[in-house]
C-alpha positions in Angstrom: 46.7 76.2 57.0 49.5 74.9 54.7 47.4 75.2 51.5 47.5 78.6 49.9 44.9 79.6 47.3 46.1 81.7 44.4 42.8 82.5 42.6 43.5 86.2 42.9 46.7 85.7 40.8 44.8 84.0 38.1 42.0 86.6 38.2 44.6 89.3 37.6 46.3 87.4 34.8 42.9 86.9 33.1 41.7 90.4 33.9 38.5 88.9 35.3 36.5 90.1 38.3 35.4 87.9 41.2 31.8 88.4 40.2 32.4 87.4 36.6 34.3 84.2 37.7 31.6 83.3 40.2 28.9 83.7 37.5 30.8 81.6 35.0 31.7 78.9 37.6 28.2 78.8 39.1 29.0 79.7 42.7 28.1 82.7 44.7 30.6 85.6 44.9 30.6 85.1 48.7 31.6 81.4 48.4 34.3 82.3 45.9 35.6 85.0 48.3 35.8 82.4 51.1 37.9 80.2 48.9 40.0 83.1 47.5 40.8 84.4 50.9 41.9 81.0 52.2 39.1 80.6 54.7 37.6 77.5 53.0 38.0 74.2 54.8 37.4 72.2 51.6 36.7 72.6 47.9 34.7 70.2 45.7 36.6 68.7 42.8 33.7 69.8 40.6 34.2 73.4 41.7 38.0 73.1 41.2 37.4 71.7 37.8 35.0 74.5 36.8 37.5 77.1 38.1 40.3 75.5 36.0 38.0 75.3 32.9 37.0 79.0 33.2 40.4 80.3 34.0 42.2 78.0 31.5 44.6 76.6 34.1 45.6 73.6 36.1 44.7 72.9 39.8 48.4 73.6 40.7 48.0 77.1 39.4 45.3 77.8 42.0 46.5 75.7 45.0 49.9 75.3 46.5 51.3 73.7 49.7 53.5 75.7 52.1 55.1 74.1 55.1 53.8 75.4 58.4 56.4 77.1 60.5 56.9 75.5 63.9 55.5 77.3 66.9 58.0 79.5 68.7 60.0 77.2 70.8 62.0 79.6 72.9 64.2 77.9 75.5 62.5 77.8 78.9 64.3 78.9 82.1 64.9 75.9 84.4 62.5 75.9 87.4 63.6 78.0 90.3 65.1 76.1 93.2 63.0 76.4 96.4 64.4 78.9 98.8 65.9 77.4 101.9 65.6 79.1 105.2 68.5 78.7 107.7 
């Protein structure tokens, strides 16, 4: 996914544990871990706002977009010509 979550960076800067952040935001540590590890499919604006309030940061400090790298596109060998029998 091209969205990267940098909650762990902000936690380190604030010297805060995942458990403490989860308690202060009002979500479970398991749900925070899903978000922190980039496995979440969505995040509510209310949750994002609470994270920013507790961490004293902006949404851009927690989320960033990275372009996806294109799939390997190795050149394919041309199809083999059918064998002819003489």
